[in-house]
N, C-alpha and C positions, 0 to 999 in steps of 0.2 A: 510408548506405542510404536510398533514397527511399521514398515512401509505398507504391508498388506492391510493392516488395520486402518491406517490413515487413508489409503485409497478407497477402501470399501466404505468407510465412514463418511467420505466426501461425495460419494456417488449420488446423483439425483435419480428420480423414478424412471426417466427415459433411459438413462445409462444402465440401470438395473434390468429393465425390460429387454434392452438390446443384448445384454450379456447372457440372460437366460435363453434367448433365442439362439445366440451364437453357440453356447455350450450344448444346447439340444441338437444342433446340426452336426457338431464336431465330435460329440461323445454320447451317442444315444445309449439308453439302457435304464433299467429300473433302479439299480443300485447306484445312486448318484451321490457319492460322498462329497464331491466337490460342491454340489448345490447345498448340501446340509452344512458344510463348513462355511460357505458364503453367507447363508441365512443366519447362522449363529454369530458370525463376526459382525454382520450388519446390525444385528440386534444388540450385541454386546461389545461394540468396538472400543468403548471407553472403559469397560470393566471385563475385558477378555480374560478368560480362565482356560489356559492351555490344558490343564489336567482334566477339566470337565469335558471338553470336546474330544480329548484323547480317549477317555473312557467311553464316550458315546459312540465314537466311530470305530475304534480298534480295541477297546478293552485294555488289557494289560500288555498287549503286544508291543514290539519294538517301536519306539517313537519315530524311527526313520520313515515309516510309512506316512505318518502325519506330516513330516517335513517335506516329503516328496509331493504330497497332495497340496500343501501350501504353495510350493514352488510352481506346480502346474496351474493352480488357480491364479496365481499372480501373472503367469504368462498368458493365460486365457483372457484375463481382464485387459492386459496390454493390447492384445490382438483385437479384442472387441472394441475398445476405445479407438484404436487406430482406424478400424473399418468405419466406425460411426462418424468420426470427424475427418475423414480423408478429404472431404470436399469443403471443409470449414475454412481453410486458409490456402493461399497460393503456395506456400512452402510445402504443405502436405501434398497438394496435387502434383507439384513438380517432383517431389521425392518419390511418390508412387510411380510416376512415369519413368523416372530413372531406374527404379527397381525392376520394372517390367522390361525396359531396354536391356539391362544387364542380364536378365533371365533369358531373353530370347537370343542374345549374343552367345551366351554360354551353351545354347543348344544349336548354334550355327545357323540360326534363322535371322540373318542380318537384315533382310528387308523389313521384317516385322519390328526388329529392334530399332531401326532407323526411323520408322513411323513414330514410335514412342518418343525417341529423342527429339524429333522435329516438333512434336506436340509440346514437349517440355520446354523447348526454346521459345515457342510462341507464348506459352503461359508465363514464362519468366520475363519476357519482353513486355507483355501486357501489364505485368505487375510492377514494372520499372524496378526490378530487383537485381542490381549488379552481383550480389552475393550468389543468387541462384543461377544467373547467367554464367558466372565463373565455373560453377560446377558442371553446367551443361556443356560449355565449350571444352572444358577439360575432358569430358566424356567423349565428345566428338573426336578430339585429337587422339585420345587413347585408342579408340576403335579404328581409326584410320590406318593403324598398323596391321589390322586384321582383315580389312576389306578395301577394295578399290573404289567403292561407291562413295567414299568420303575423301575430299581433297583437304589435307591438313593445313595447307597454306591459307585457305579461306578462313578457317576457324582460328588459326594462330593470329591473324590480323584482327579478327573480331575480339579475341580474348585480350589482346594488347590494348585495344581501344576501350574495352569495357573496364580493364583494370585501372585505367587513369581515373575514371569516376569512382571506382571501388576504393582506390587509395585515398581519395579526398574524403569519402564517407567514413572510412576507417580511422583517418586522422582525427576527424571531429568527434567520432565515437570514443576514441581513446581518451581524449581530454575531458569529454563530457562524463565518461564513466568515473574519472577521478573526482570531478566536482560533485557528482551525485553521491558517491561513496562518502565524501567528506561531510556533505549535508546530513546524510542519514546517520553517520556514526557520532557526530557531535551533538545532534538533536537541537541545535540552535544556530542562528546565522550570524551572530555578532562576534567580533574579535577574531575572525578567521583570516588565514593567509590567502590573499587575493591573487597570488601569482598564477594559480591555475585558472582563475576567472579571467584575468587579463589575457592569458594565452588563448583561451577560448574565444574571447571577444575579437582578437586579431584574426583568428581563423574564420570566424563568422563573417567579419567584414570583407575578408579576401574572397570567400566563397560566394558571398552575395553579389559581388561585382562580376562574377563569371557568368557568361551567357547560359551555360548548362545548368547553373543553379536556378535560373528563372524557368527553365524548361522542364526540369526534373521534379516531379511530384515528390519523390522520395527525399531529395535533397532539401526541398522546401520544408518538408516536415522535420528534417534533421535541424535545419536552421531555427525553426520555431522552438524545438526542444532546447536548443542551446541558449537562445535569447531568454526564454522564459525561466530557465534555471539560473541564468546570470542575475536577472531581476529579483528572483526569489532569494538568491544568496545575499544580495545587497539590501533586501527588504524594501525595495523601491516599488511599493504597491501602486503608487499613482501611475508610474510609467508602465507597470505590468498591466494594469487595467486598460490603459489606452492601447497598448500593443495587442492585447488579447482581443479587444473589440474589433480593431482594424483587421487583424489576421484572420479571425473567425469569419468575418464578413467576406474577406477576399477568398478564403478557401471554400466558403459556401457558394459564392457566385461562380467560382471556377469548377464547381461540382467535384471537388477533390475528395470529399468525404464518401466513404463506402464501407462495406462490411469489413474489409481487410484492415482498414485504419480507423474503425469505429471507436476503438479505445482512446485514440488521440482526441477525437471529438468530445468524448466524455471527460477526458482529462482537461481540455481547454475550458469546458463549461464549469468544471470544479474549480479550477484556478481562478476563473473570472468571478464566480460566486464568492470565493474567499477574499479576493482583492477588493471587490465592491464592499464587502462587510468591513474589511480593514480600513477602508476609506470613509466609513460611516454612511454609505449609501445603502441602507438596509432594505428599503422597498425594492430597489433595483436588484439587489442581491437575492431577495426572495423570488423575484420574477425569474431570474436566471436559474435559481434552484428548481423551479417548476419546469423550466425548459430542460434541465438536466434529467429530471424524473421522466419526462416524456421521451427523451433520447435513450434512457435506460431500457425502455420497452421496445425499442426498435430491433429489427433482425431477430425476432423471437425472444428478445430479452436475455440473450446469452451472456451479457455482461451486467445484468441487473443486480445480481447479488454482490458482485465485486464492488459496485459503486453505491450500494444502499447506505453504507456507513457514512460516506461523504455527503449524501443527500441529507440524512438526519443531522449530521454535524452542522451543515449549513443552516438548517432550520433553527437548531439550538443556539448557534452563535448569534443569529439575527434577532430571534425572539428574546434572548437574554437582555437585549437593549430596548426592544420595542414593547414586549408584553411578557413579563416574567412568568405569569401564570400559564400562558400558552406554551412557553418553553418547557415548563414542568410537565404539562400535559403531553407534549411530544416525547419527552424522555420516558414517561410512563408507558407510552405506546411502543417506543423502541425497545423497552425492557422486555416486552412480551414477544418481540419478533424473533423467530427461530434463526434467521440469518444472522442478525446482530449478536445473538447469544453464542454463536460459534466463533466469534472473533476473539483472539487472544487478549485484546485490550478492552473487551466488553465491560468488565467490572469497573475499570477506571472511567471509561466514557460515561457510563450510566450513573454510577454512584457519586463520583466526583462532581459531575455537573448538577445532579440533583441536590447535592450538598450546597454547592455555590449558589444556585438559583434560589433555594429556600433561604439561605443566608441573606442574599440581596433582598428577598421579600420580607425579611424580618422574622421569619419562622425558624428561630435558632434551634428549637428542639428537633424539628424534622431535619435540619441541616446536620446536626451532630449524629442523629440516628442513621442517616445515609452514609456519613463518613465512617461510623463504627461498622456498618455493614460491609463497607469496602475493605476495611482492615481485617475483617473476619473471614473474607472469601479465601478459598483454598489457594488461589493463584497469587494472592497478595504478596507473599514472601518472595515470589519469583520476579516481582517488579524491580526495576532499576533502583538501587539503593538511594540515589539522589532524589528520585521521584518520591520514594517513601518518606524521605526527610521533609520534603516540601509539603506532603500530605499531613505529616505530624505537626508542622508549623501552622497549617490551616486549622487543624483541630484546636491548637492553643488559642487562636483568635476567636473561634466559635465559643470555646469554654469561657473566655473572658466575657463575651456578650451574655452568656447565660448567668454569669455572676457567681459561679462556684469557685471562689478564689483559693480556698484551702486545697481543693482538689487540683486546681490549675497549678498551684505552686509545686505540688508533688509531681505532677505530670511534666512540668518543665525540667525538673531534675532527671526524670526518667528519659526524656528525649535527649538531653545532654549526654547521658550515659550511653544510651543505645547508639547514638550517632556521634560518638566522641571524636572519631577520625575526621568526619566532615565538619564538625564544629571547630576544628583547628585548621581547616583548609582555607586558603585564600579565595578559592572558587565559591565559597558559601558565606562570604562576609555579609551579604544582604540578610540571609536567614539568621546569622549570628547576632547581628545588630537588632533585628526585629525581636528576637527572643530576649535580648538584654533590655530592650525598651518595655516589653511585656512584664518582665520581672519587676521593673521599677513601678509600672502602672498599677500593679495589684497591691503595692505597698504605699501608695500616695493617696491622700484624701481627695485631691483635686488635680487632675492632669493639667487643666488650663492655668492653675496657679503655681505649678511647679516649674519655675523658670529653667533650671538645669535640664529637666526632662523635655520641656518645650524646645529648648535649643537643640537637644539631641534628635528629637523628631524632625525638626526643621532641617537639620543637617542631612538626615537620611533622605528627606523629600527632595532636597536640592542636589543630591549626589549625582555626579556625571554618569550618564547612562542609566539612571534609575528608571526612566520612562520605558526604555526598551527592555530593561531587566524585569520590569513589572509584568510584562506580557507572559513571562514564564512562571509567575506566581499562580498557585491554585486559587487563593483569594488575593486580590490586588492589595499589597501592603500599603502602597501610597494612598489609594482611595480610602482605605479604612482608617489610616492614621490621620488623614486630613479631616475626617469627621470628628476626631477627638480633640482637635485644636481649633476648630472653626468657631 
């Protein structure tokens, strides 16, 4: 899917309405091929057929006409979205003011240009944004060479003072970016190199002592981002819960939350919901999840869709411990939600969780049915290979509970063959051992009387790090094995 299709497919009704009005103002006429193309792509953005729309708009003529139309439509969409959201963020407003300033300077109308530059400076100062102020001061210094109305010395001093704070923010951003990238690419928090984390901790401690860090809203938010990432990396959910409750209360009392940093508020509530769930405080976690849902509707709900998955995930995580049937009901509701359906990991979230909850509820037929649905989805083959391996191991466990040992024996050999590379890897010793235990279990008349098997199971349960490793299982191997020897 190309960029034009992706953009059109993601546009909401308000954005479409704004675009149609924009195109009507800028390109009036009855023969509106751009509108026809837009409507066709919006209806067929997932199954777009270039040949069909080519024939409809231009027949057998040269395709260059269609390419030009697509490029013009892409530009019009960009301009329409820019106009629609120019007031949405401080960055957008300052950028617009700088564009206007440059425009009037290019036409030798310096007084008007300076008016817009001064407005840009006030807006950037109000937003406590050193990055934007650096751009504004740089523009003042540049135009001072063209007019006597600007004293460059004044703005050189301002830029130097501003850059001290900007440098501090950029330093912590650099280290934070490395930490976040490592977290996202490794997909788990255990066994990581903590050099970056320790470096970030030192910087946070240093900045926290600075007077400016207590006065600057922006830096306070940066410090929050840093500390929360550190605690997440270390999986210290007890400390994270305490820190989030304290910080959220401080930020709320100081009225630091607003439209421009609303996503940080939603992020904090999401982190707190998950931390409470990790710490077994499910009622408090659900209460916080409802606060998250209410906050998602603030400011016209412009971030509602982005955080809807996290809300549903919080409900499922908690009800999987409190009320399995309720958790299943929530998943069935989420399955029908158009926003959730657009997520690339939709199939894993829905079907994997439905499988696990039905398994925990003792409904093994529904558990296997949902897991099979997951493996048959078109996007399943695009999932990470290690995740597909873990899903296959979960299937083996469910098959064991169903009692179809002949099929299970054949399926074990298929899994070994399909994931032969992972089956030999040291990183998947846990899955290898579980499959080995399963192979023995289907050939023994009594697990509880098979002493070598019991010893093998006990060894796996007592393995160092098995508790943290179990959190990455689709079905918790430790919990399941424990039921077989109890």
